[in-house]
C-alpha positions as CSV (number, residue, x, y, z in Angstrom):
1,M,183.1,-12.5,188.1
2,S,184.1,-16.4,187.6
3,G,184.0,-18.1,184.9
4,W,181.1,-20.0,185.8
5,E,179.4,-16.6,186.1
6,F,181.3,-15.3,182.7
7,V,179.0,-18.7,181.1
8,R,175.3,-17.7,182.4
9,A,175.9,-14.1,182.0
10,K,176.8,-14.5,178.2
11,A,174.1,-17.6,178.3
12,R,171.1,-15.1,179.4
13,A,172.8,-12.5,176.7
14,Y,172.8,-15.2,173.6
15,P,169.9,-17.8,174.6
16,Y,169.6,-18.8,170.7
17,V,173.2,-19.3,170.6
18,L,173.4,-21.4,173.4
19,D,170.3,-23.7,171.9
20,A,171.7,-23.6,168.4
21,L,175.5,-24.9,170.0
22,L,172.8,-27.6,172.2
23,A,171.6,-28.7,168.9
24,T,174.6,-29.0,167.0
25,F,176.1,-31.3,169.9
26,L,173.2,-33.5,170.2
27,F,172.9,-33.9,166.7
28,T,176.6,-34.8,166.4
29,A,176.6,-36.5,169.1
30,S,173.4,-38.8,168.1
31,L,175.7,-39.6,165.1
32,A,178.9,-40.3,166.5
33,A,177.1,-42.5,169.4
34,S,175.1,-44.5,167.0
35,Q,178.2,-45.4,164.8
36,S,180.5,-46.3,167.2
37,D,177.6,-49.4,168.6
38,R,179.3,-52.6,167.7
39,G,175.9,-54.5,167.2
40,P,173.4,-53.5,164.8
41,G,172.7,-49.9,165.2
42,F,171.6,-47.2,163.5
43,V,171.9,-47.1,159.6
44,V,173.0,-43.6,158.2
45,T,170.6,-42.6,155.3
46,V,169.7,-39.2,153.9
47,P,165.9,-39.6,155.0
48,S,167.5,-40.3,159.0
49,V,169.9,-37.5,158.7
50,V,167.4,-34.9,157.4
51,A,165.2,-36.1,159.9
52,G,167.8,-35.5,162.6
53,A,169.0,-31.8,161.3
54,L,165.6,-30.8,161.3
55,I,164.9,-32.3,164.7
56,S,167.5,-30.3,166.1
57,L,166.6,-26.9,164.2
58,A,163.7,-26.9,166.1
59,L,165.2,-27.1,169.4
60,V,167.2,-23.1,168.6
61,V,163.5,-21.5,169.4
62,R,162.4,-24.2,172.0
63,R,162.2,-21.2,174.6
64,R,160.0,-19.4,172.6
65,R,157.9,-22.3,171.2
66,P,157.7,-25.2,173.8
67,F,154.9,-26.7,172.8
68,P,155.2,-27.0,169.0
69,V,158.6,-28.0,169.8
70,L,158.1,-30.9,171.9
71,A,155.6,-31.8,169.3
72,F,157.6,-31.6,166.2
73,T,160.8,-33.1,167.9
74,T,157.9,-36.1,168.5
75,A,156.7,-36.4,165.1
76,G,160.3,-36.2,163.6
77,T,161.9,-38.6,166.3
78,A,158.8,-40.8,165.5
79,V,159.4,-41.0,161.9
80,A,162.9,-41.3,161.7
81,I,161.9,-44.9,163.8
82,V,160.0,-46.2,160.9
83,V,162.8,-45.4,158.4
84,T,165.7,-46.9,160.7
85,D,163.2,-49.4,162.2
86,G,163.5,-48.4,165.5
87,K,167.0,-47.7,165.5
88,T,167.2,-43.9,165.9
89,P,169.0,-42.1,168.4
90,Y,167.1,-38.8,168.4
91,A,165.2,-39.6,171.8
92,A,167.3,-37.3,173.4
93,M,166.3,-34.4,171.6
94,V,162.6,-35.2,172.5
95,A,163.9,-35.2,176.2
96,V,165.4,-31.8,175.7
97,A,161.9,-30.5,174.6
98,A,159.9,-32.2,177.4
99,Y,162.6,-31.0,179.9
100,T,161.5,-27.2,178.3
101,V,158.0,-27.3,178.4
102,A,158.1,-28.7,182.0
103,S,160.6,-25.5,183.5
104,R,157.9,-24.0,182.5
105,N,154.5,-25.2,182.9
106,E,152.7,-26.6,185.8
107,R,153.1,-30.1,187.3
108,T,149.8,-31.7,185.4
109,L,150.4,-30.2,182.0
110,A,154.1,-31.0,182.0
111,W,153.7,-34.9,183.1
112,A,151.0,-35.1,180.4
113,S,152.8,-33.5,177.8
114,G,155.9,-35.7,178.5
115,A,154.0,-38.9,178.9
116,A,152.1,-38.4,175.3
117,A,155.2,-37.7,173.5
118,A,157.2,-40.9,175.1
119,A,153.6,-42.9,174.1
120,V,154.0,-41.8,170.6
121,L,157.7,-43.3,170.4
122,V,156.6,-46.3,172.0
123,L,153.9,-47.1,170.2
124,T,155.8,-45.9,166.9
125,A,158.4,-48.4,167.4
126,L,155.9,-51.3,168.3
127,L,153.6,-50.9,165.7
128,F,155.3,-50.0,162.8
129,T,158.8,-51.7,162.7
130,T,160.4,-55.4,163.8
131,T,160.9,-54.0,167.6
132,S,159.5,-57.2,169.8
133,W,157.2,-56.1,172.2
134,G,159.6,-57.7,175.0
135,N,162.6,-55.5,174.1
136,P,163.7,-53.1,176.8
137,Q,164.8,-50.9,174.1
138,S,161.7,-50.2,172.9
139,L,161.0,-48.4,176.5
140,E,164.3,-46.6,176.7
141,P,162.1,-43.2,175.8
142,I,160.3,-43.3,178.8
143,G,163.1,-43.1,180.7
144,W,164.8,-40.0,178.9
145,I,161.8,-38.2,178.7
146,G,160.5,-39.0,182.5
147,M,164.0,-38.3,183.7
148,A,163.9,-34.4,181.5
149,V,160.6,-33.6,183.3
150,A,161.4,-34.9,186.5
151,L,164.6,-32.7,186.0
152,G,162.6,-29.6,183.9
153,Y,159.5,-29.5,187.1
154,A,162.4,-29.3,189.6
155,L,164.1,-26.3,188.1
156,R,160.6,-24.9,188.0
157,T,160.2,-25.0,191.6
158,R,163.1,-23.8,192.3
159,R,163.4,-20.8,190.3
160,A,159.8,-20.2,192.0
161,Y,160.7,-20.9,195.5
162,I,163.9,-18.0,194.5
163,A,161.1,-15.6,193.3
164,A,159.2,-15.8,196.7
165,I,162.1,-15.3,198.8
166,E,163.4,-12.7,196.8
167,E,159.3,-10.9,196.9
168,R,159.6,-11.5,200.5
169,V,162.3,-9.5,201.2
170,R,161.4,-6.9,198.8
171,R,158.0,-6.6,200.7
172,A,160.3,-6.6,204.4
173,E,162.1,-4.1,203.3
174,Q,159.4,-2.0,202.1
175,T,157.6,-2.8,205.1
176,R,161.2,-0.9,207.0
177,E,160.9,1.7,204.8
178,E,157.0,3.1,205.1
179,E,157.7,2.3,209.0
180,A,160.7,4.5,208.7
181,G,158.8,7.0,207.3
182,R,156.0,6.9,209.8
183,R,158.4,7.7,212.4
184,V,160.0,10.5,210.4
185,A,156.7,12.2,209.9
186,E,155.0,11.7,213.8
187,E,158.4,13.0,215.0
188,R,158.5,15.8,212.2
189,L,154.7,16.4,213.4
190,R,155.8,16.8,217.3
191,I,158.6,19.0,216.6
192,A,155.9,21.1,214.6
193,R,153.9,21.3,217.4
194,E,156.8,22.4,219.9
195,L,158.0,25.3,217.3
196,H,154.4,26.3,217.3
197,D,154.4,26.7,220.9
198,V,157.6,28.4,220.6
199,V,156.1,31.0,218.2
200,A,153.2,31.4,220.0
201,H,155.3,32.6,222.9
202,H,157.3,34.9,221.3
203,I,154.1,36.4,219.4
204,A,152.2,36.8,223.4
205,L,155.7,38.9,224.2
206,I,155.1,41.2,221.1
207,S,151.1,41.7,222.5
208,V,152.4,42.6,226.0
209,Q,155.2,44.6,224.8
210,S,153.1,46.4,222.5
211,G,150.6,47.4,225.3
212,V,153.0,48.7,227.3
213,A,154.5,50.4,224.4
214,T,150.8,52.4,224.0
215,H,150.9,53.9,227.7
216,L,154.6,54.9,227.4
217,L,154.6,56.7,224.0
218,R,154.6,60.4,224.2
219,S,155.2,62.3,221.2
220,Q,151.9,61.7,218.8
221,P,150.3,59.8,220.9
222,D,146.8,59.5,219.3
223,D,148.2,57.6,216.1
224,A,151.0,56.0,218.1
225,A,148.0,54.8,220.0
226,I,145.7,53.5,216.9
227,A,149.1,52.2,215.3
228,L,149.7,49.8,218.2
229,G,146.3,49.0,218.7
230,H,146.5,47.6,215.2
231,V,149.9,45.6,216.3
232,R,147.7,44.5,219.2
233,E,145.0,43.2,217.4
234,A,147.2,41.3,214.7
235,S,148.8,39.6,217.5
236,R,145.5,38.5,218.9
237,S,144.4,37.4,215.9
238,V,147.6,34.9,215.2
239,L,147.2,33.8,218.7
240,D,143.8,32.7,217.6
241,E,144.9,31.0,214.8
242,L,147.9,29.1,216.2
243,S,145.7,28.3,219.1
244,T,143.1,26.7,216.1
245,L,146.0,24.8,214.6
246,L,147.5,23.7,217.8
247,G,144.3,22.1,218.7
248,V,144.2,20.2,215.0
249,L,147.7,19.0,215.4
250,R,147.6,17.5,218.6
251,Q,146.4,14.3,219.1
252,P,143.7,12.9,221.6
253,E,146.3,11.4,223.7
254,D,148.0,15.1,224.3
255,A,144.9,16.8,226.0
256,G,147.1,16.7,229.3
257,A,150.6,17.8,227.9
258,P,152.3,19.8,230.0
259,T,151.8,23.9,229.6
260,E,155.1,24.6,231.6
261,P,157.6,26.7,229.4
262,T,159.8,25.4,226.7
263,P,162.2,23.7,227.6
264,G,166.4,25.2,226.8
265,L,169.7,24.9,227.9
266,A,169.0,27.3,230.9
267,R,167.4,24.3,232.0
268,L,170.2,21.8,231.3
269,D,171.5,21.8,235.1
270,E,168.1,20.9,235.9
271,L,168.3,17.7,233.2
272,V,171.4,16.4,234.5
273,D,170.2,16.5,238.3
274,R,167.4,14.4,237.4
275,F,169.9,11.5,235.6
276,V,172.7,12.1,238.2
277,T,169.7,11.3,240.9
278,A,168.5,8.1,238.9
279,G,172.1,6.7,239.3
280,L,174.0,8.3,236.2
281,K,177.7,9.3,235.9
282,V,177.1,12.7,234.2
283,D,180.1,15.1,233.7
284,V,179.3,18.9,232.0
285,V,182.2,20.7,230.3
286,T,181.8,23.9,228.5
287,S,184.1,25.8,226.3
288,G,183.8,28.9,224.9
289,R,181.7,32.1,225.3
290,P,177.9,31.7,225.4
291,R,176.3,33.1,222.5
292,P,172.3,33.7,222.3
293,L,170.4,30.7,220.4
294,S,167.0,30.9,218.2
295,A,164.2,29.5,220.6
296,A,164.2,26.2,218.0
297,A,167.7,25.9,218.2
298,D,167.7,26.3,222.0
299,L,165.1,23.7,222.2
300,A,166.6,21.4,220.1
301,A,169.6,21.5,222.0
302,Y,168.2,20.3,225.1
303,R,166.2,17.8,223.3
304,I,169.3,16.1,222.0
305,V,170.9,16.2,225.4
306,Q,167.9,14.6,227.3
307,E,167.5,11.8,224.4
308,S,171.2,10.8,224.6
309,L,171.5,10.8,228.2
310,T,168.2,8.9,228.4
311,N,170.1,6.2,226.0
312,A,173.2,6.4,227.7
313,Q,170.9,5.5,231.1
314,K,169.0,2.6,229.5
315,H,171.8,1.4,227.7
316,G,175.4,2.1,228.9
317,A,175.5,0.1,231.9
318,G,176.8,2.4,234.5
319,G,179.4,3.9,231.9
320,D,180.7,7.8,232.8
321,T,179.0,10.3,230.3
322,R,180.3,13.5,229.4
323,V,178.3,16.4,228.1
324,R,179.9,18.9,226.0
325,L,179.1,21.9,224.7
326,A,181.7,24.2,222.6
327,H,180.2,28.0,221.7
328,D,181.7,29.3,218.7
329,F,180.6,32.4,217.2
330,D,178.4,30.7,214.2
331,A,177.5,27.5,216.0
332,L,176.9,25.7,219.1
333,H,178.5,22.1,219.1
334,I,177.1,19.1,221.4
335,E,178.6,16.0,222.1
336,V,177.7,13.3,224.6
337,H,180.0,10.6,225.2
338,N,178.9,7.5,227.1
339,R,182.4,5.3,228.3
340,G,180.9,1.9,228.3
341,G,177.8,-0.7,228.0
342,H,177.3,-0.5,224.4
343,P,177.6,-3.3,222.1
344,A,180.4,-2.4,219.6
345,S,178.1,-2.4,216.3
346,T,177.9,0.4,213.9
347,E,173.8,0.7,214.5
348,P,173.3,3.0,217.4
349,P,171.4,1.5,220.5
350,P,167.8,1.4,220.4
351,S,166.0,3.6,222.5
352,G,162.1,4.2,223.2
353,G,160.4,7.2,222.0
354,H,162.0,9.0,219.3
355,G,165.5,8.3,219.8
356,I,168.4,9.0,217.5
357,L,165.9,9.5,214.2
358,G,164.4,12.4,216.4
359,M,167.7,14.0,217.1
360,T,168.8,13.8,213.4
361,E,165.4,15.4,212.7
362,R,165.8,18.3,214.7
363,A,169.2,18.8,213.9
364,T,168.9,18.7,210.2
365,S,166.1,21.0,210.6
366,L,167.8,23.8,211.8
367,G,170.2,23.0,208.8
368,G,172.5,21.5,211.5
369,T,173.5,17.9,211.5
370,L,173.9,14.9,213.8
371,R,176.0,11.8,214.1
372,A,175.8,8.9,216.8
373,V,178.6,6.2,216.3
374,A,179.4,3.4,218.5
375,E,182.6,3.0,219.3
376,P,185.0,-0.3,219.1
377,D,185.6,-0.3,222.7
378,G,181.8,-0.3,223.6
379,A,181.5,3.5,224.1
380,F,178.9,5.3,222.6
381,R,179.2,9.1,221.0
382,V,176.6,11.9,219.7
383,T,177.6,14.6,218.4
384,A,175.7,17.3,216.6
385,T,176.4,21.1,215.2
386,L,173.4,23.8,215.6
387,P,173.8,26.9,213.7
388,R,173.4,30.4,215.1
389,P,171.4,32.8,213.9
390,E,172.6,35.6,211.8
391,K,171.6,38.1,214.5
392,D,171.6,37.6,217.9
393,P,167.8,37.3,218.6
394,A,166.2,39.5,220.9
């Protein structure tokens, strides 16, 4: 923290101390300046000093009571003008009070208050002292108070401008957060629909297998048939409920959604061939012994590779892309490395659809992780880890 920032912080923390120091300085400086004048200046008397002390004391509370302080300092200075026959140095204190009013109120009210204070001081000097109407010294309060009001209102305008900019920035940030939240919700809804399709598919298999088992069982066939019949009826009920749920979740534009089987890594070669045909250079490397994945993880792995290759095709500018699948006992590690074309940036490249956000949601919903990083040489790397089930799926 610089010295000036330290002073500003202390001033905001102790405003009354600052105003007390300001009042003391103005009172002392006014007396010293009047005594250094070689001409017929201000005559120090007890009434004039008491008036000056009261005027300066009122400035201590100028922030809390700006209008009463302006009125009091104006009245006190007018009294001092009369006592000293127009040679009072306290007009600067009235200017400070007028500045405070202008910095906290609208323009019309600020200028009206300053004009009233200046008029009182000028008319007091002209009507109740020996000051002549043609003496320029009698117009000095107008200059002091006019400059103070202009400075105070300029400060108020600047504060309002800064506050408006900060509010605009805050609203823009809030809008970005709301947009990000909306995209997350839409992506989760889409993932939920696909996962429901997967569940429905497996329940359909259960229904078919239980029907076959009904005809194959030989021991206690009657009881087994009844039990398996209940299983089959329950499976049908679940399928009907899932069908209704999917009908609610699907948007109108999804009415023509494809009904083909849910994709997985078994269709990875087909996916890569499509991108190679489109002109993207793709190299697929597999390590480790492939182990079964859950249906959700298999779908997520396919979608992550698909979205990464889409980004590489859109923003890779012809760079080679390597897809690496590392099979561990407890997890599948995916790396898609596009070696060229992306700008050196800490932000992932933009993509149509759901992009990096969707891939991240897929990975985290399964307890995994995903990281997308732009490298300094223009390459872009997507790495993901998807955990395997504790037991191999049937």
